[in-house]
N, C-alpha and C positions, 0 to 999 in steps of 0.2 A: 693725398692722406698718407702720413707717415705711419710706421709700424706701430709706433707708441699710442697713435690716436685710433687704431683700430679696436673694434671690440672683440676680445678674444673668443667669446661665445658665438658671434656671427661667423667668424673665420672658422671655428671648429666646425660649426654646423655646415658651413660650405664644403669643407673638406670631407665630411662624412658623407654628404650627400653625393659628391663626386666619386667617393670610392664605392658607395652602395650602388651607384648606377653602373658600375662594373668595368670601367674603362681600365685598360691594360697599359696605355702608353703614358701614364702618369704616376707620380709617387708623391708621398707627403713627407714634408721635413717639419718636424716638431721642434719647437723653440720653448723656453720657459715661459714665454707670455703669449705667444701666438703660434699659428699653424699656417703654413704656406704650402699651396698647391704648386708643384713644378711640373713640366712636361718633359718627357723622354722625347728623344728622337722618334718620329712616327715611324711605325712598322707597316709591313703590308697589311691591309685590312683583311681580318680573317672572314670566314663565310663565304656564301655565295653572292657577294654584292659586286655587282659589275655596273659602272656608270657608262651609258652610251656616250659616243664621242659628241653626238648633237647636244646633250646635256652639259657636258664638260665645256663645249663651245659658247653655248647659252650662258653659263655662269661666268666664263672670262669675259663675255661681252657685258655683263650686268656689273661687274666689278669695275670696268673702266669709267662708269658713271659716277664713281664716288671716290673722294680724296682719300679715303682710308678703306683698306679691305672690310674692316670690321662694319663699316657703316652700311656694307650691302647685305648684312646677315639675313634680315627679313626677307628681301627679295630673292635671295639665294635659296631659302628655304622653301618659299613659294613654288619656286622652279623645281626643287627636288620632289615636293609633295604632288606637283602636277605630274611629274614623270611616273612616280611609283605608286601615288594614291595614298601613301601615308608616309611618316618618317620613322624609319627604324633608328636603332642604336647605330648600326653600321653607318647609316646616312648620316647621323649626327657626327660621328668620328670622320667621316669623309668631308663633311661641310666645314668642321672645324680646322681639319689640316689645310683644306683649301684657303681659308681666311686667316691661317696663322694664328688660331687661337686654341684655347683649351676647350676640350668638349664641353665641359660643364658650362661655359659660356654659352654654347649653342643650346645646351639642354635646358637651361633657364628660359630662354625665349620659347623653346617648344612646349615647355611645361605650363607656361604663363598665359599664351595666347591661344584663345579656345578655337581659332581656325586651323591651328596645326593638330594633326592626329598622330597619336603614337601606337596606333594598332589599325589593321585593315578596316575600311568602313564599307558599308553599302552601297549600292549605285545611287540612291537617294538618301541624302544626309538630313535629317530633321534635327534642326537646333531650335530648342526652346528657351527663351530668355528667362531667368530666374530672379534676376535682381528686384529692388523694391517695388517699383512702379508695375512691373509685370506680375510679380507676385501678387500684389494688392488687386491686380486687374484679372487674375484667373489662371496664371501660367501654370501653377501646379495642376489645376484641373485638366488644362489643355494637354500637359504632359501625360498625365495619366490616361486621359482618352486614347491618344496616339498610341501609347504602350499596349492598352487593352486592345485596341483595334487590331495592332500588328502581332498580338501574342508575345509581348515582351513584358518584363517586371516593371511595374509603375514605381516600385520602390527603389529601384536602381537609377541614380542620377548621372552616373558616368555612361559612356558610349556603350550601347549594346546593339547587336545587328541581327536581323530575323535569319532564321536557319537557311532560307534560300539565298541569302546575301543581298536581297534587294534593298532593304530598308535599313538605316541606322537611326536611333534616336538618343538624344543626349540633352541635358541641361547645360547652359552655357551663361556666362555673365553678359553684362549690358551690351545690347545690340543697337543701342542709340535710337530707340523709339519710345522713349518714355511716355511721350504725349498720346500715343495710340496703342496702349497697352492691351492686352498682351501680344507681343510680336514673336515671330519664328522665322526661320529660314529653312528653305528646301534647296540644297545645293547653294546656288548663287542667288537664288530668288528670294526676295524679302516681303514677308507679309506682315500687314498691321492689322490690329483689332481682330485677332483670329479667335473665333469661338468654335464650338463643336461642330456646327454645321460647316463653317467654313474649312476647317481642318479635314473633315470627311471629303469635301470636294478636292481638296488638294491631294490627298492621298489617292482618290479614285482616279485622278488624272495621271498620277504616276504609275498607278498599277496596270492602267491600259496601254502604257507605251511599253 
């Protein structure tokens, strides 16, 4: 796509999101008809963010399976989240540098896919589907029940965690179980047709462990 074909509004929004996210290794060039994000030479990452040699080796190995480094983005993010439990801004910057991309390219993925977390989560992560089939099947009642059971705010749809750090609850987009709504996940376990009684059984099992 040429610069003339780009939507200036879209480019401006992307540039603004890029700057709002707070990356310091990039700057914006403004033109009369469009805005471009350019990346400066990467600097040493600020904060106490240390990548273990084992993760570095794992990411290097992952990238060998793809014709372009960018194609490995999702798998690299999974590896980073498995290591740290969530994906911080610093992790996004590190991943972007590793894949020779701009941080905004990685942030777009992290903010789009519900399986990536941008804040620390509890030991057990409850994800309740809120898209149409599940909403009609009772997912809002399910979410409210889980929140009240765990002492969380049922009106908050984003990730929230219990004070003891054991449970997190959030609404997510489609979990691909439309025919057996409502569905939810607890960590990597997928549950279909979840009513109040079944939800209580799932939570009780986690609380005992």
